[in-house]
N, C-alpha and C positions, 0 to 999 in steps of 0.2 A: 504494500500500500504506500503510495507516494506521500512523502512528508511535506506539508504545506508550511512554508516559512513566511510570516508576515513581515513586510519591510515598510517602515514608516515612510510616507510620502514627504518629500521636501516641502518646507513652508514656502509661502508666496515670496517673501523677501529673498530667500535663498535661491529660488528658481529665477527671480529677476536678476540677482547678482551673477548667477551662472550664465544667463543669457547675455548679459552685458560683457562678461569676461570672454565668451566664446564667439560672439557675433561681431565680425568686423564691420558689417553693414550698419549695425546699431551704433557701434562706437563712432564710426565716421559721421553718421547722421547727427548724433548728439554734438560732436565736435563742430559740425557745420552750423548748427543752431547757436551754439555758444560763441562761435566766431562772429556771427551776425549780431548777437547781443553786445559783445565787447566792442566791436567796431562802431556800432551805433551809439552806445552810451559813452565810451571812452575812446575817441578816435586816435589820440596820441598813443595810447597803449596798444591799439589795434595795429598801428603802423610799426610799432616797436617789435612786434612778434613776427614780422615778416620772415626773419631768418629761419624760423621753424619750417616754413614751406619751402624756402630756397634750399635749405640743407637736405631735405628729403629728396628733392628733385636731383640734386647733385649725387646723392648716394645711388639712386636708381640709374642715372645715366652712366655711372661707373661700371655697371654690370651689363648694360645693354649690348655693347660691342662684343664682349666674349660670348654672351648668350646667342646672339645672331650667328656668330662664327660657328659655334658648336652645333646649333640646330641645323644649319645649312649643310655643314660637312657630313654629319650623320645622316641627314635626309638624302643627300646625293649618294652616299656610299651604300645605304640600305636599299634605295630604289634600284640601284644597279643599272641605270639607264640614263646616260647623260642627255640623250636626245629628248627623253621625256621631260627632263628638267628645263631644257631649252623651250619646249612647247609650253610649259607652264609659264615661263617668263614672257613669251610672246602673247599668250592669252591674257595674262595679267595686264600687260600694257594696253591691249585692246579694250579690256574691261575698264581700266582707269580712264582712258581717253573718252570713251562713251559716257561714263558716269559724270566726269567733271564738265564735259561739254553740255550735258543735259542740265547739270546744276547751274551753269552760267546762264543758259537760256531761260530756265524757269525763274531765276533771279531777275533777269531783265524784264521778263513779262510782268512779274509782280511790281517791279519798280515803275513801269509804265502805267499799270492799272491803278495803283494806290498812290503814286506820286508822293512819297514821304517827305520830300524837301520843298514841295510847292508852297508858295506863300511866305517863305522865310525872308526873301528879299535882302540877302546878306551882301554887304559891300566888301569885296575881296581885299580892298586896300586897308581895311580895318583889322585884318587877320594877321597874325604873327607867323610868317612863313618860316622864320628861324626856329620856331618850336618843333617843326617837323624834323629839321636837321638834328636837333637835340634828341628827339625821340629815336631816330634811326642811327645816331652816332656818326653821321656823315657817310654811312655806307651806301652801297648800291647793289642791285641785283646782278647776278652773273648773266652774261649772254648765253645763248644756247650752246655755242661751241665751248665756252668756258665751263659751263655746267657739266657737259659730257666729259671734258678733259679732267675736271676735278674729281669725277667719279673713279678715275683710275689712280691707284695708290702710287705715290712716289716713294714711299717707304712702308715696309710691313709694320714696323713699330709705330710709325707716325699715324697710320690709319687708326690704330687703337688709341693712341695718345690724344689725337684730335677728335675722337669719337665720331668719325665720319662713317656713317652706316653704309653708304653706297660703296665706299672703298673697302670696308670690311666684307661686304657682300661679294665683291669681286674676288678678294683673297680667298674667301670660303669656297667659292665656286672653283677656283683653281686648285685648291687643296683637295676638294671632293673629286674633281676630275682626275687628279694625279693618283688618288687612292684607287679609283676604278681602273685606271690604266695599269698600275703596278700589280693590282690584285692583292687580296688579303694574305696570300701565302708569302709574298715578299715582305710586306710590312704588317705583320699580324698584330702588333702592339699599338699601332697608331689609333685605329678606330676605338678600341676599348678605352684608351686613355682620353680621347675626346669625349666619349660618352660619360666617363667618370667625372671629367671636368664640368660637363653639362649638369650633372647631378649636384655638384658643389655649388654651381652658380644658382640653380633653383633653390637650394637651401639658403644661400645668402639672400636671395630675393624674399624668401619667407621671413627671415630675420628683419629685413628692412621694412616689410609690410606692417610689422607690429607698430611702427612709428607713424603709420598713415593718419591716425586721428590727430596727432600733434600737427602734422603737415597741413591738414585741412583746416584746423583751427587757425593756424598762423596765416595761411593764404586768404581765408575768408575775412578774418578780422582786418587784415591789411587792405583788402579791396574796399570794404565798407568804410573803414576809417579814412582812407585817402580820397575816395571819390564820393562817398556819401550816397544817399538815396535820392537826392534832388535831381540827379541827372536823368532819372526815369521820367520826370515830367517834361524836361527840356527836349529830350530826344524820344519821347514816348512812341510816336508813330513809326519812326525808323526801327526802333527796337521791336515793336510789335510785328511789323512787316517781316523783318529778318527771322524772328523766331517762328512765325506762322509758316513762312516758306520752308524753313528747315523741317518743321513738323510734317508738312505735306510731302517733302522729299523723303522723309523716313517712312511715311506710309507707302509711298511708291516703292521704296527699297524692300519693305515687308512683302509687298505683292510680288516683286521680282524674286525674292528669296523663296517664297512659297511655290511659285511657278517652276523655278529651276530645280530646287532641292526637296520641296515638300516640307520644309522646316518653318517653324514659327519664329519671327523676329521678336515677338513679345516674350516667348519662352526663353529665347537667348538672352534678352535683357534681364529677365529674372535670374537666369543662370549666372550672369556676370554682374549682378546688381552692386556688389561690393566694389568692383573695379570701376563701374560707371560712376558711382557716387564719388569715389576717390578722384577720378579724372575731372569731374565737374568741380569738386572742392579745390583742387590744386590748379585748375585751368590748364592742365597739361596732359596730353594723351601719352606722352613718353613715360610718365610715371607708371602706367599700367601695361606697357608693351610686353614685358616679360610674362606677366600673369595672363594676359590675353593669349599670347602664343601658347602657353601651357594649357589653357582651357580649350583652345581650338583643337589642339592635338588630342586632348582627352575626349573631345566631342566627335572624333572620327576623321578629322582632316589629316592627311598624310604629312609627315614631318617636313619633307622637301617642299611641299606646297605652302605650308605655313611659313617656313623659313625664308621663302622667296617673296611671297605675296605681301605679307604684313610689313616687313621693313621697307620694301620698295614702295608700298602704298603711302608711307609717311612722307615721301618726296613727290610722288606722282598722282596720288589720289586724295586731294584735299577738297572734298565735296563741300564741306561747311565753309571753308575759306572762299571757294568759288562763288557760292551763294552770296556771301557778304560783300565780296569785291564788286560783283555786278550791280547789286542794289546800292552799294555805297557810291559807285561812280555816278549813277543816275541821281542819287540824293544830292551830291555835290553840285552837279549841273543844274538841277532844279532850284537849289538854294541860292545860287548866284544868278539865276534868271537865264540860263542857257538851255535852249531847246535842241536836243540832239536829234539829227535826222536818222533815218533807217540805216543809211550807209555808214554813218558815224558809229551807230550802235553795233553794227557788224564788225567794225574796226575794234571796238571795245572787246567783243568776244574773242577775236583773233589775238589781240594783245594779251588778254588775261589768260588765254590758253597757254601762251608761252611763259609769261612772267610768273604764273602760279606754280610752275614746275620747279622753280629755283627758290621757293620761299622758305622751305624747311630749315630751321636752325639759324636764320638770318634775323638779327634784332630789328624790330619795327618793319618786318617784311611787308605787311599789309600796306603801310604808308609808302614804301618804296614802289610796290606794284601799282598803287593808285597814282603816284606821281609820274611814273613812266607812262601810264595810260593817258593821263591828262596832257602830258607833253606830246604824245603821239597824235592826239586829237587836235591840239593847237587852239582850242576854243575855250578851254577851262583854265583859269588862272592857277598856277602851281600852288600858290598860297592857300587856295580854297580847301586843300586837303587837310589843313589845320582844323577845319570844322569837326573832324572826327576824333580829335585828341581826347575829348571828354567822354566819348562813348565807346571807344575801341575796346577797352578792358571789359566792359559789360558784355560785349559780343563773344568773349572767349568761351563761355559755357556753350553757346550755340555751335560755335566752330568745332570745339573739342568733341561734343557728343556726336555731331554729324560726321566729322572726319573718322572718328573711332568706329562707329557702327558701319560706315561706308566701307572701311577696310576689312572689317570682320565679314560683312556680307560678300565682299570680293573674294575673301579666302574660301568661303563656302562655295560660292559660285564657280570660281576657277577650279577648285578641287573636284566639284561635280562634273564640270566640263571635261576635265582630264581623266576622269574615272579614279580619282584619288580620294574620294569621300566614302566613308562607311556610313551610309544613310541610316541603316537600321540602328547602329550604335548611336549616331547623333540624336535620333529621336528618343532613345532611351535615356541618354544623358540629359537632354533638355526637359524630359518629363521628370527628372530627379531620380530615376531608377538606378543610375550608376554615378553616385556622387564622387567627386574628386576628393580623395582622402589625403590630407596633408600628413607628412611624416611626423610632424610635431603633435598631430592629433591621435596617432595610433596608440600610444601608451600614455594615456592621460586619465588615470583613475581619479575619482573624486577624493578630496583630502579627508573629509570627515562627514559622518552622519549629522543630522540635526541634534543628536544627543551628545555630540562631541567625540564619539568613538571613531577610530580610523575606518575608512571605507575603501574596499578594494574593488568596488563596482565601477563600471563605466557609466557614462551618461544614460545609456539605455537600460540601466538597472541590472545588467547581467554580471555575474561574478567574473573575476579575471582568471578563468581557467581555460581560455580558448587559445588555440594554437594556430599559427599560420599554415597555409597549405604546404604539403611536403615540397621542399625545394624552393619555396618562395623566399625572396630576399628583397632588400631595398632596391627600388627601381623597377619592380615588376608591376605591370598594369593591374589595376583593380578589375577583377573579373576576367583577366586574360586567360584564355583557354577554357573559360566557363561559358561566357556569353557567345552565342553563335555568331554574333556580328563582329567579333574581334578579328580584324584582318591583319595582313602582314604589315600594314602601315600604322598599326596602333601605336600610340605614344607610350613612353616608358617613365613618365615623370612621377606617377603615383606609386604608392606602395600598397600591399595587401593589408588591409586593416582588419581588426578583430571581427567586425560585423561581416565583412566579405568572407572571412574564413569560416564563420558559422554557417552562412548560407551555402558555401561550397560543400560543407560536410553533409548536407541533406536536411530534410525536415524531420522533426521529432516523430517517432513512430514509424518512419520509413527506413532511412539510412542510418539513423543513430537513435539511441534511447532518449526518452524525454527527460528534460532537466527538471529537477525538483523546484517548485516555486513556493 
């Protein structure tokens, strides 16, 4: 006769404390609200905590280059087909160009229909053109030839030191191609070493992510403290148009994703809600690039597709920036009383198609692109770009969210196009049936019961007597070899957690005896 053991349920405060301790989404959300409050009530204090956000961004940027290198090298080596990798690159560029061109066109259409700058009657002579130079640091966007030349590494070490993702990507492709050419029999230790380095990088990312709430607090408090909320009334129509167009673009992306892959964008947003909130709070999509790559691979995208599409998209697939630039160009023209003809608007599209490709990583790149466009048109005073100095920072959230989701949808779409997407696995992951188990979460028993006694149970209430699958070790995919959808391109970043091991051993009464409760 089975023995029934009564286990006291945790109290409400203890459950709330546990949720706050384990949920990064909740931590970041509370930090966002606290940042808004501090920036609104104590603007000077809000500006003073800006280093919290900047420091977090620096730490994340330090691991992006090695992560991209490891993911691309292992992806090419495991795919075993360099031609397939080339096809992925070509298809990604086609996808990026179509998406960004459509974003520019829908932005121009909205700018013409809603005319956010009409009626402002701004005198360009009263604007401080020097403020734009201060914002951009006197820099300039690269020409197309300079951009392509800069993508080629001059030094292997310099590519990593300068954190130039395109140069790192080129190096990774060369190393991956060399491994395929030589074969694993000649260099048997290189690929395992790169895989182990990748695991170390993902572990470092996990450590840094614990600082995400502090980063969001610092970045949000600085934004509200420096710019205040009054800018919302001055540029209300422009802000509303930009955010509404971005929302419409995301709806269209969701339709495309559903049609191409059968996946739900809303479920993907829920799956990556922690990363999305962090990106919005820090106004930087780079802060979540490592985690997004990890989650895309876990969701069934093959490693070589993720390793090529996502980093390349940060330079070539700036959908949110394209929407903002097209609307902002019309806003400036309307504000100073310039009526752009259809031919001039076509010139705007062509100019922005070129200038937007070299924006990534350039300080004040939006102002540089707008200044270049205004100069090409010859009818908009260059100083009129200064109109956007007060609102540009408010647009970061729109640009970041749209750019980030645009790149993720591109990764799914190109993977499906190339046959590098495990659709069955992706659907299970987005439904929450195959959670990504962090290594730090695998062995985390509760510290104590409510009665103060030590507790060796996990959060699901089960005693700690469960063992991993035979032969399982760190770096093995959750459910690998169990779920029918796990293909050859399955990622390796997760580990087999206790819950997965229990499920793999069978259900009580069938493959193993029932546990006493």
